[in-house]
C-alpha positions in Angstrom: -115.0 -124.2 70.6 -115.7 -120.6 71.6 -115.8 -117.8 68.6 -113.2 -115.1 68.6 -114.8 -111.6 69.6 -115.4 -109.7 66.3 -113.0 -106.7 65.7 -114.5 -103.4 65.4 -114.7 -102.3 61.8 -113.3 -99.0 60.7 -115.2 -97.3 57.9 -113.3 -95.0 55.6 -115.9 -92.3 56.1 -115.2 -91.9 59.8 -112.7 -89.1 60.7 -111.0 -88.5 63.9 -111.5 -85.6 66.2 -110.5 -82.0 64.9 -108.3 -80.0 66.9 -109.9 -76.8 68.0 -108.2 -73.5 69.5 -108.7 -73.0 72.9 -110.9 -70.1 72.2 -113.1 -72.3 70.1 -112.6 -70.1 67.0 -111.2 -71.2 63.6 -107.6 -70.2 63.0 -107.3 -67.3 60.8 -105.7 -67.7 57.3 -102.1 -66.2 57.6 -101.7 -63.1 55.2 -98.8 -62.7 52.7 -96.2 -60.2 54.0 -96.5 -57.1 51.7 -93.3 -56.7 49.2 -92.4 -54.1 46.7 -95.2 -53.6 44.4 -94.2 -54.2 40.7 -94.1 -51.4 38.2 -97.5 -50.7 36.5 -97.5 -51.9 33.1 -100.0 -51.3 30.2 -102.6 -53.9 29.6 -101.5 -56.2 26.7 -103.4 -55.4 23.7 -104.7 -52.1 24.8 -102.0 -49.7 25.4 -103.5 -46.6 27.2 -102.9 -43.2 25.8 -99.7 -41.5 27.2 -100.3 -39.1 30.2 -100.1 -35.6 29.3 -97.5 -33.5 30.8 -98.2 -31.5 33.9 -99.0 -27.9 33.0 -96.3 -25.3 33.3 -97.1 -23.2 36.5 -98.3 -19.8 35.6 -95.7 -17.9 37.4 -92.8 -19.7 35.6 -94.7 -19.0 32.0 -94.9 -15.4 32.9 -91.4 -15.1 34.1 -90.0 -16.7 30.7 -92.2 -14.8 28.5 -91.4 -11.4 30.2 -88.4 -9.9 28.1 -85.2 -9.5 29.9 -84.3 -5.9 30.8 -81.2 -4.8 28.8 -78.1 -4.2 30.8 -77.8 -0.5 31.7 -74.8 1.3 30.0 -71.9 2.2 32.3 -71.4 6.1 32.0 -68.0 7.0 31.3 -66.2 8.7 34.3 -66.4 12.3 34.3 -63.3 14.3 33.2 -62.0 11.2 31.3 -61.7 12.3 27.4 -62.7 9.9 24.7 -60.1 8.2 22.8 -58.7 9.6 20.0 -58.8 8.2 16.6 -55.6 6.1 15.3 -53.1 8.2 13.5 -52.5 6.6 10.0 -49.2 5.2 9.4 -47.0 7.1 6.9 -45.0 5.7 4.3 -42.9 7.9 1.7 -41.9 6.5 -2.0 -39.1 8.8 -3.5 -39.8 9.7 -6.9 -39.5 12.8 -9.2 -42.6 15.1 -9.9 -42.6 13.4 -13.5 -42.7 10.0 -12.0 -44.5 10.4 -8.9 -47.8 9.4 -10.7 -46.4 6.1 -11.9 -44.8 5.5 -8.5 -48.6 5.9 -7.2 -49.9 3.4 -9.8 -47.4 0.9 -8.7 -48.3 1.4 -5.0 -52.1 1.0 -6.0 -51.1 -2.4 -7.9 -49.2 -3.6 -4.7 -51.9 -2.8 -2.4 -54.4 -4.6 -4.7 -52.1 -7.6 -4.9 -51.8 -7.8 -1.0 -55.5 -8.1 -0.5 -56.9 -4.8 -0.3 -60.5 -3.8 -1.9 -60.4 -1.4 -4.7 -63.0 0.5 -2.8 -60.6 0.9 0.1 -58.0 3.1 -1.9 -58.2 6.9 -2.7 -55.6 8.4 -5.0 -54.9 12.2 -4.8 -52.6 14.2 -7.2 -51.2 17.7 -6.7 -50.5 18.5 -10.2 -52.3 17.2 -13.3 -55.2 15.1 -12.5 -55.2 11.4 -13.0 -56.3 10.3 -16.5 -59.2 8.4 -15.0 -60.5 11.4 -13.4 -60.1 13.5 -16.5 -62.1 10.9 -18.3 -64.8 10.5 -15.7 -65.4 14.3 -15.3 -65.9 14.7 -19.0 -69.3 12.8 -18.3 -70.2 15.3 -15.7 -69.5 16.0 -11.9 -72.5 13.9 -11.1 -71.4 10.7 -12.7 -67.8 11.4 -11.3 -69.0 11.7 -7.5 -71.8 9.0 -7.9 -68.7 6.4 -8.5 -67.1 7.8 -5.3 -70.2 7.3 -3.5 -70.5 3.7 -4.8 -67.2 2.9 -3.3 -66.6 -0.3 -5.2 -63.5 1.0 -7.0 -60.4 3.1 -6.8 -61.1 6.9 -6.7 -58.8 9.5 -8.2 -59.2 13.1 -7.2 -57.0 16.3 -7.6 -55.9 18.7 -4.7 -58.8 21.1 -5.7 -61.7 18.5 -4.8 -59.8 16.2 -2.5 -61.5 17.8 0.6 -64.9 16.7 -0.8 -63.7 13.0 -1.1 -64.7 10.8 1.9 -62.5 8.8 4.2 -60.9 5.5 3.0 -58.6 3.1 4.7 -55.7 3.9 2.3 -54.9 7.0 0.9 -52.1 7.5 -2.0 -50.8 10.9 -2.7 -48.9 11.7 -6.1 -47.0 14.9 -5.7 -46.8 15.5 -9.2 -46.1 19.4 -9.4 -48.4 22.1 -8.6 -47.6 24.9 -6.2 -46.8 24.2 -2.6 -50.3 25.3 -1.4 -51.8 22.6 -3.5 -49.3 19.9 -2.1 -50.1 21.1 1.3 -54.0 21.2 0.8 -53.9 17.6 -0.7 -51.6 16.2 2.1 -53.8 17.6 4.6 -56.9 16.2 3.2 -55.2 12.9 2.6 -53.9 12.6 6.1 -57.4 13.5 7.6 -59.0 10.8 5.5 -56.5 8.0 5.7 -57.6 5.3 8.1 -54.8 3.2 8.3 -52.0 4.1 5.7 -51.2 7.2 4.0 -48.6 6.7 1.0 -46.9 9.8 -0.3 -45.0 9.6 -3.9 -42.7 12.5 -4.6 -39.5 14.4 -3.7 -38.6 13.4 -0.3 -37.1 16.9 0.7 -40.5 18.9 -0.7 -42.9 16.2 1.1 -41.1 16.5 4.3 -41.2 20.4 4.3 -45.0 20.1 3.1 -45.9 17.4 5.1 -44.6 19.2 8.4 -46.7 22.1 7.8 -49.7 20.3 6.5 -50.1 17.6 9.2 
């Protein structure tokens, strides 16, 4: 009986033919498509030192250090007068010559109760001086005027020295006697030194006549 032809054996190491490109070169490996780069992160375990801020340009530093020029003052137009000082308000408290000093004391108390500081008040008398002034003058004029210059309390002066007193927001005048010339002098000095309010205690008719001539 004839033997069947032997089948060719295929070894595992045998490989089939490789496909080669037409040009004979090996096909290049495809490159990945470039995408957005991830944000740079510090290496774990070794954080790097923070980057110093960029130096400020010299021009900007010099501009910041240079002092700004002060705005020039605008000159007032020629021919325009300066504004006059405010005229104090005048308040009249009727009283007799004998009661004018008491009325002035009551006015001072009301002013202090309303919030006025003692150093804002000046009291002027036309007749007999206030007892406080008499007492303080007994220690000498230097001590008396030192209290006036301190400006921390009510100051009392009579018509003879009222012109030496400085200005205060409120001046109270007690027309408690004295000649007409003393009353006119006291009212004139008081009106010139009162910044906001002038209070006159005395006879209304006498005050109106003297005040009209004094102011």
